[in-house]
N, C-alpha and C positions, 0 to 999 in steps of 0.2 A: 388901139392899145393905150390905156391911160398910164402915165408914169407917176409913181409915188415920189415924194421928196428925195429919198435916198437914190432912186434911179435917176432923177434929174441931176443931182449933184455929180453922180458918177459919169453920166453922159457929158456934162459940161467939162469935167476934168479931162475926159478922154479926147473930146473934140479940141479942147485948148492945146493939149499935147500934140495932136495931129497937126494943128495949125502951125505950131512952133517948129515941128519937124519938117514942114513943107517949105520953110524959108531956108534956102541953101546956106546963107551966111550964119545961121544959128548952129551951135554945136560943131565947131570946127573939128575935123578929123573923123566925123561920122559919115560913112559911105551911104550911097543911095539904097543899097539892099538893107543895111542896118536901119536906116530911117523908116523904110516901109515895114520892116519886120516889127519895129517898136510900135508903129501906128496900128498894125493889125493886132498885135498883142494887147495894146491898151483898149482897143474897141472890143475885143473878145472878152477881156476881163470885165469891162463895163457891162457887157451883155450878160455875162454869168452872174454878176452881182445884182443887177437891177431890172432884169426882164424875166418874164415867165417862159421865154423861148427855151426849148429843150437844149441842155448842155451839149449833147452830141451834135445837134444841128449847127450850133455856134462853132464848135471845134472843127467840124467838117468844112464849114464856110471859110474859116480862117486858114485851114490847110490848103484849100482850093485856091484862095487868093494868093498865097505864097508860092504855089506851084505855077499858076497861070502867069505870074509876073516874073518867073525865073529865079526867084530867091532860092528855092529848092527844086530838085528835079522830080519828075513824075515817078521815077523809080524809087526815090526816097519816100514819097508819100505812100505809094502802094506797097513798098517793101516792108513798111512797119506792120502791115497786117500779117506778114509771114514771120514776124519776130518770134523767137522761141518762147518769150513770156506770154504772148497771146495764145499760143498753142497750149502752154502749161495751164492757163486758166480755163480754156475750153475743156480740156480733158479732166481737169479737177471737178468741173461741174457735172460731167458725165459720171464720174466716180461718186460724187455726192448724191446724184439721183439714184444710183444703185443702192447706196446706204439707206436713203430715205424709204425706198420701196420695201426693204426687208424688215424695217422696224427695229434695227439694232439700237437706234437712239433711245427708244423707250426702255429697252433692257438696261442700257447704261444708266439711265435716270433712276430706275428702280434700284440698281446695284449701289448707287451712291446715296441717293436721297433717303431711301427707306432706313438707312442706318443712323439717321439723325435722331437725337433724343432731346436736344435743346435748340432754341432758336438760333444761337450762334453757330452750332454745328450745322444746322440746315443751311445757313447762309454760306458758310465756307465750303461745304460739300457741293452745293449748287455752283459756287464759283469755280471750284476745281473741275466740275463736269463741263462748264461752259468754256473754260480754257482749253480743254481737250478737244472740243468741237472745232477749234481753229485748224486742226490737222486734217479734218475730214471734209469740211464744207468751206469753200472759198467765198469770200465777200461777206461783209457783216450783215447785209440784208438777207442773204440765204441762211445764215446761222440763226437770225432772229425768227425767220419763218419756221425753221426746224424746231426751235425752242418754244415757240408759242403754245403748242398743244401740251407740253410738259408744264408750263406755267398755269394754263387753264385747269389742268388736273390738280395741281397744288392749290390753286385758288378755291376750287370746289371743296377740297378737304379742309381748308382753313377758313371756310366761309364765315364762321362765327367770330373770327379774329381779324377784323377789317384792316387794322393797322399793319398786320403782318402781310396781308395780301398786297396792300399798297407798297410796302417795303420791297416785296419780291418783284412787283411790276417795275420798280425803279432799278432793282438789282440786275435783272436780266439784260436790258440794253446797256447799262453801264459797263458790265463785265464784258459783254460781247464787243463793244467798241474798244475798250482798253486792251483786251487780250489779243486783238487782231495782229498786233506787232509780233506775236510769237512766231509766225511763219511767213514765208515769202508770198504764199497764196492767200494770206489773211485779208488783204484788201487790194483793190486795183491800184491804189496809190503806191503800194510797195513796188509793183512791177514798173510803174512809171519812173520811180526813183532809181531802180536798177538800170533801166534803159538810159536815163539821163546821165548817170555816172559813167556808163560804158561809152556813150557818144562823146561826152565832154572830156573824160580823163583816161579812158581805156582801162579803167579798173572794173573788175567784175565781182559781184557779190552772188555767190551761189546759194542754193537752198540750205546747205549745211552751215555756212557762215552766218546767214541770216538767223537761223535757228539758234546758233550759239550765242549770238548777240541779243536777239529779241526775246527768247523764251524767259530768261531770268527777269527781264524788265516786265514782261507780260504777267508773270506770276506775282511779282512784288506789287505792281500797280493794281492788279485786279483784287488781290486780297486786302490791300489798304483801302481801296475804294469800297469794297464790301463792308468793311468796318464803318466807314463814313456813312454809307447808306443806312446801315443798321442804327447808328447813333442819331442821325438827323431825321429819321422818319418814324422811329418808335420810342416809346417811353420805357422806363425801367420795368414797370409792371408788365408790359407787353413781352419783354425779353425774358422775364422770370418764369413764365408758364412753360410746362413741358410740351414737347412736340412728338406726335406719333403718326407716321405716315406709312401705311401698309401697301404692299404691291397690289392687293386687291382693289384698293381705292384708286390707284393710278390706272389699273386695267379698265375701270369703268369708263375712262375717258380716252382710251387708246383703241384704235382699230386692229392693230396687230398684237399678238400675245407678248406680254412683257415678263412672263415667268414660264416655267416648264422646259421641256427639252427643246433644244435648238433645231430649227428646220435645216435641211441641206442647203437651202439658199442662204440662210443666215451664216452658216459655217463657211461657205465658199466666199461670201462677201467679206466676212471678218478676216479670213486668211488673206484675201487679196489686198485689203486695205493695210493690214499689218506689213505685208511684203512691200507694198508701194512706199509706205512711210519709211520702212527700214532701208530701202534702196535710195530714197531721197537723202536720208541722213548719212549714208555711207558713200556718197558720191566721191569723196577724195580717194577711196579705195578702188572703185571699179571704173570711175571716170565716165559713166553713162550720164548724159545730161538729164536733169529733172524733167524736162519737157518730153523726152523720149520715154522715160520711165512712166510718166503719166499717160502717154499715148498707148503704150503697151497695156497698162492697167485698164484704160477706157475701152480698148478693143475687147479685152477679156470680160470686163463687166457687162458689156452689151452683146456678147456672143450668144448665138442660139443655144449652145450646149452648156456653157458654164456661167453665163450671165444671169443677172436678176432684173434687168430692165432692157427694153428694146431701144436701139440706138436712136430712132426717130423721136421716141418719147423723151429720152435723156437730152437730146439736142434742143428740145423745146424749153428746157430749164436754163439754157445758156443765155446770159444777158448780152445779146448781140449788140445792143446799143452801147453798153459799157465798153465792149471790145473796140468798136468803131471810135468811141471817144478816146480810148487809150492810144489807138493808132494815130489819130489826128493830132493829139497833143504831143506824142513822140516826135512827129514831124515838125511841130511848132518849136519844140526844144532844139531840134537839129538846126532850124533856121536861126534861132537866137544865138547858138554857138558859132555856126559857120559864117554868119553875116558880120560877126563882131559886135552885135547889139548887146549881148550879155556882158561882154568884157567892158564895153563903154559904160554900161549902167553902173558898174561897181568900181570903175577906175577912180572915182573921186573919194572913195572910202579911205580913211586913215589906215596905214599899214603898220603902225607902231603900237596898236592896242593889244591888250592881253588876249590870248586865245580864249580864255574862259569867259571874258566879257563878250567877245564876239558870239560864242556859243549861247550865252545867256540871252543875248538880244534875239538871235535866231529862234530860240525856244519860245520866248515870250511872244514874238510876232506870230509864230506858227500856232501857238496855243489859242491866240485871240482871233486867228484868221477865219474860224468857222462863223463868226458873227457877220462876216462880209460875204464869204464864199461858202455856201452850204454843202457843195459837193466836195467830198474828201479828195477825189481824183483831181478835181479842178484846182484845189488848193496846192496839191503837189505839183501840178503842171505849171502853176504860176510861180511858186516859191522855190522849188528845188533847182531849176536852172540858174536862178539868180544866186541862191545860196552857194551852189557849187562854184560858180564863177567868182563870187566874193571870197570864198574860203581860199581859193588858189591865190588870189591877190594879197591876202593878209597872212599867208603862211600857215593856215589851219588845214588839217587833213580833210579833203572834200568828202571822204567817206563818212567820217565822224559827223561833219556838219549836215550832210544829207540825211543820215540816219536819225540824228537828233531832231531835225525839222519834221521828218515823216512821223516819228514816234510822238512828238508833241502835237502834231495835227490830229492824232487819234482822239484828243479830247474835243468833244462836240456835244456837250450835254446841256448847254445853257437854256435852249428853247426847244419846244416840241418839234419844231421844223428844222432843227439843226442837223439831224441825221435820221435816216429811214428807220433804224431800230427804235429810236426814241419816239418817232411818230407812231410806229406800229403799236407799241405797248401803251401809248397815251390814249389810244382810241379803241377800247375793247368793250363792246356793248354788253351790259349785264354784269360787268365785273368791276369792282372798285380799283381805281388806278390813280396815278399821281396827277398833280395839277402843275401849271407853270410856276407857281410859288414854290412847290417842292423842288423843282428843277433848279430854280435860282438859289435856294438855300443850299442845296448840295453843291452846286457849281462854285459858290463863294469859298468853299473849303477845298473842293476837289481840283479846281484849276491851279492854284498855287502848289498844291501837293504834287500833282502829276508833273508840272513844269520843273519843280525842284528835283523830283526823282529822275527825270530824264537827264537833267544837268549832272546829277551825281553819277549816273551810269556813264555819261559821255566823258567825264574827266577822271573818274576813279575806277570804274569797272571795265569798260570797253578796252582801255589801254592794256589791262591784264589779259585780255582775250585777243590781242593782236591789232587793235585799231587805236593808234595813238592820236592825241589831240592835235599835234603839229605834224607837218609833213616831214 
């Protein structure tokens, strides 16, 4: 395996840190478990940054090393697989498979998009539809795969207006990534954040609280980003022309009916999804955990009598690699906290700085982290434990800091390889799409905009919703 310059630099830094940690006289007050944890953490981060080795394999190797050496117990390592957030994601993918099988997504697209009469209406109606998908399909890559046929249908209809097709190609992944913060199941990174907060502080963020905090940010950032995409990829003449998209045109590119009477399967699936989302949102009233609600919904969705998909087919859509990655990185987070490594890392930070400045630094670092760590879950695994420990040390509410870091990490649009949805829509044979130059032009405006918006929510909006800036 040949290392590129960035990989070589990362490896040298990690090995240098390991060498320093190996000398007992260095870093007084740092215990043996903490030293080993930091060394494993540094090597894992280096491997995530600079090698083509699968992220899950690296995380499992790191978790195994920490377990074999006694830093964490085997019960801790294996217990993370039984975490409620892991079950929530598994069941959410089963529900998503049921939705995909019925064709409800195509009907929703027709309902929204066919009402557009101008380019700007098309952009914002599409944005609204993509935000809604965050409630039905977990993980950004799954939403991108579900939205791709809709985009291809729109691209065929608008084939004679190339700039609009390119604009839509950029709009879809942009909104999918930024709107993920709307729900707890929007990205695996959210579940990692919740687990880290629970392990480090004992504070729990449920589905309803995340929805209350994340949905307004998702709506605001998605529609602002939609305007930026429209303005940076089209000219005034492109935006001036009328748009007319009929259900019949979309039907030509959809396997399931998008108009006409609903089938019994569609009605059952729509009712089931509405019930599940309603129960998730009303958790404070009935106190049934979201994971249990999702499990009940998944069992019904795959049942022989009422379901729309076979369980074994639905389970094939579950990203088992992501779940193993989440479990292993949760164990790494426990090791950082229990060994004292995280506390030591942030012990040298000044404690008299303004909380707003601290949050601004966290948001800037989290926004830029995708240039180094391409995996969104890996970014949260590295950043959130440190951010939570640092927030406690400087008197900032760790919930606000962790949410701000996770929300800011949702920006990953700079390069085609920065996120899976960006990669997917950048490589569509036979369809005009965006170039790396288009991404860089958009990112130059979108990065500061999203960072400023997250900071605004953290200091002005979230305190009104119960999450204060300070402890």
